[in-house]
C-alpha positions as CSV (number, residue, x, y, z in Angstrom):
1,X,15.0,6.8,-42.5
2,X,17.9,8.7,-40.6
3,X,17.0,11.9,-42.5
4,X,13.3,11.6,-41.1
5,X,14.5,10.9,-37.6
6,X,16.8,13.7,-37.6
7,X,14.3,16.2,-39.1
8,X,11.6,15.0,-36.3
9,X,14.2,15.7,-33.6
10,X,15.1,19.1,-35.2
11,X,11.3,19.9,-35.0
12,X,11.0,18.7,-31.5
13,X,14.1,20.7,-30.5
14,X,12.5,23.9,-32.0
15,X,9.7,23.8,-29.3
16,X,10.1,26.3,-26.5
17,X,9.3,23.9,-24.0
18,X,12.1,21.5,-25.1
19,X,14.7,24.2,-24.7
20,X,13.2,25.3,-21.3
21,X,13.3,21.8,-19.9
22,X,16.9,21.2,-21.0
23,X,18.1,24.6,-19.9
24,X,16.3,24.4,-16.6
25,X,18.7,24.5,-13.6
26,X,16.6,22.0,-11.6
27,X,13.9,20.4,-13.8
28,X,15.8,18.4,-16.1
29,X,17.8,17.0,-13.0
30,X,14.5,16.2,-11.4
31,X,13.0,14.4,-14.4
32,X,16.3,12.4,-14.8
33,X,16.3,11.3,-11.1
34,X,12.7,10.4,-11.1
35,X,13.4,8.4,-14.1
36,X,16.1,6.6,-12.2
37,X,14.1,6.1,-9.2
38,X,11.1,4.8,-11.3
39,X,13.5,2.4,-12.9
40,X,14.6,1.1,-9.6
41,X,11.2,0.5,-8.5
42,X,9.8,-1.0,-11.6
43,X,12.8,-3.2,-12.3
44,X,13.3,-4.1,-8.6
45,X,9.8,-5.6,-8.6
46,X,10.2,-7.2,-12.1
47,X,13.5,-8.8,-11.2
48,X,11.9,-10.4,-8.0
49,X,9.1,-11.8,-10.2
50,X,11.6,-13.1,-12.8
51,X,13.9,-14.6,-10.1
52,X,10.9,-16.4,-8.6
53,X,10.1,-17.7,-11.9
54,X,13.7,-18.9,-12.3
55,X,13.5,-20.7,-8.9
56,X,16.1,-18.4,-7.3
57,X,14.1,-16.3,-4.9
58,X,10.9,-16.5,-2.8
59,X,10.5,-20.3,-3.7
60,X,8.3,-20.9,-0.8
61,X,5.8,-18.3,-1.9
62,X,3.4,-19.0,-4.9
63,X,4.3,-17.4,-8.0
64,X,0.9,-15.9,-8.4
65,X,1.2,-14.3,-4.9
66,X,4.5,-12.7,-5.8
67,X,3.1,-11.5,-9.1
68,X,-0.2,-10.3,-7.5
69,X,1.6,-8.2,-4.8
70,X,4.5,-6.8,-7.0
71,X,2.6,-6.1,-10.2
72,X,1.0,-2.6,-9.1
73,X,4.1,-1.0,-7.9
74,X,6.0,-2.5,-11.0
75,X,3.3,-0.9,-13.4
76,X,3.4,2.5,-11.5
77,X,7.1,2.6,-11.9
78,X,6.9,1.6,-15.5
79,X,4.4,4.3,-16.2
80,X,6.5,6.9,-14.6
81,X,9.6,5.7,-16.2
82,X,8.0,5.9,-19.5
83,X,6.8,9.4,-19.0
84,X,10.0,10.8,-17.6
85,X,11.9,8.9,-20.5
86,X,9.9,10.8,-23.1
87,X,10.5,13.9,-21.3
88,X,14.3,13.3,-21.2
89,X,14.0,12.6,-25.0
90,X,12.0,16.0,-25.4
91,X,14.6,17.9,-23.6
92,X,17.6,16.8,-25.8
93,X,16.1,15.4,-29.0
94,X,18.6,15.8,-31.6
95,X,21.6,14.4,-29.6
96,X,19.6,11.6,-28.3
97,X,18.0,10.7,-31.6
98,X,21.7,10.5,-33.0
99,X,22.9,8.2,-30.1
100,X,23.9,4.7,-31.2
101,X,23.1,3.6,-27.5
102,X,19.7,5.3,-27.7
103,X,18.8,3.4,-30.8
104,X,20.1,0.1,-29.4
105,X,18.0,0.7,-26.3
106,X,14.8,1.3,-28.3
107,X,15.5,-2.0,-30.1
108,X,16.0,-3.7,-26.7
109,X,12.8,-2.1,-25.4
110,X,10.9,-3.6,-28.2
111,X,12.4,-6.9,-27.6
112,X,11.6,-6.7,-23.8
113,X,8.0,-5.8,-24.7
114,X,7.6,-8.7,-27.1
115,X,9.2,-11.0,-24.5
116,X,6.7,-9.7,-21.9
117,X,3.7,-10.2,-24.3
118,X,5.0,-13.8,-25.1
119,X,5.5,-14.5,-21.3
120,X,2.1,-13.6,-20.4
121,X,0.5,-15.8,-23.3
122,X,2.7,-18.7,-22.1
123,X,1.6,-17.8,-18.4
124,X,-2.1,-18.2,-19.4
125,X,-1.4,-21.5,-21.2
126,X,0.9,-23.1,-18.6
127,X,-0.6,-26.0,-16.8
128,X,-2.5,-25.7,-13.6
129,X,-0.7,-26.0,-10.3
130,X,2.8,-25.0,-11.4
131,X,2.8,-21.8,-9.2
132,X,3.4,-23.9,-6.1
133,X,6.6,-25.5,-7.7
134,X,10.0,-23.9,-6.9
135,X,10.5,-23.3,-10.4
136,X,8.3,-22.3,-13.2
137,X,7.9,-24.5,-16.5
138,X,10.9,-24.2,-18.9
139,X,9.2,-21.7,-21.4
140,X,8.3,-19.3,-18.4
141,X,12.0,-19.6,-17.1
142,X,13.2,-18.7,-20.5
143,X,10.9,-15.7,-20.7
144,X,12.2,-14.7,-17.1
145,X,15.8,-15.1,-18.2
146,X,15.4,-13.1,-21.2
147,X,13.6,-10.3,-19.3
148,X,16.7,-10.1,-16.9
149,X,19.1,-9.9,-19.8
150,X,17.1,-7.4,-21.9
151,X,16.5,-5.1,-18.9
152,X,20.1,-5.2,-17.7
153,X,21.3,-4.2,-21.2
154,X,18.6,-1.6,-21.4
155,X,19.9,0.0,-18.2
156,X,23.5,-0.2,-19.6
157,X,22.6,1.6,-22.7
158,X,20.7,4.2,-20.9
159,X,23.7,5.1,-18.9
160,X,25.9,5.1,-22.1
161,X,23.7,7.6,-23.8
162,X,25.1,10.3,-21.4
163,X,28.7,9.2,-22.1
164,X,28.3,8.5,-25.8
165,X,31.9,8.0,-27.5
166,X,30.1,7.5,-30.6
167,X,28.8,11.0,-30.8
168,X,28.2,12.3,-34.3
169,X,30.5,15.3,-33.8
170,X,33.5,13.0,-33.1
171,X,33.0,11.8,-36.8
172,X,32.8,8.1,-36.0
173,X,33.4,5.3,-38.6
174,X,30.9,5.3,-41.5
175,X,29.0,2.2,-40.1
176,X,28.6,3.6,-36.7
177,X,27.7,7.0,-38.1
178,X,24.9,5.3,-40.2
179,X,23.6,3.1,-37.2
180,X,23.8,6.3,-35.0
181,X,21.6,8.4,-37.4
182,X,24.5,10.9,-38.2
183,X,23.5,13.3,-41.0
184,X,26.6,14.8,-42.9
185,X,27.5,18.3,-41.5
186,X,25.0,18.0,-38.9
187,X,27.1,17.4,-35.7
188,X,24.6,18.1,-32.8
189,X,24.6,18.6,-29.1
């Protein structure tokens, strides 16, 4: 699997646009800054919704009203965040693909997506009238709490990608090298 991911990253790295984006004096920085700003918008809205579900914020506002008002900016932010995240990978594919933090972040993103899907299923199945209560039902509160934890860890892992002390060129321990996707003799930047 690591060989396939590495070969894919090398193939992406061979594109002229990938090199141009990475070596651009301004464009890469704009993409990275846009990614962080979109993250702030989308997670800011999501955290307010989650905090409302937990009964820690906006308890006097019906949960459905909070979600309705914050859903559009949250989804716009997520859309921009996904596009810019793909561009960041596209700019530095080999080093990113061989980052333990990037791989952990991808697993956490999958868990956050699964949690969101389950949350919306539980939301539709929740008893009527709960949205006026200060706190959501227990299963929805669990989903909101998991959402906060997953996204906090995703942000932390995203920051660690740039400062990766498990870089393949540093010859990490064998287990870390396997988890990071290091290919023997293929120290990459």
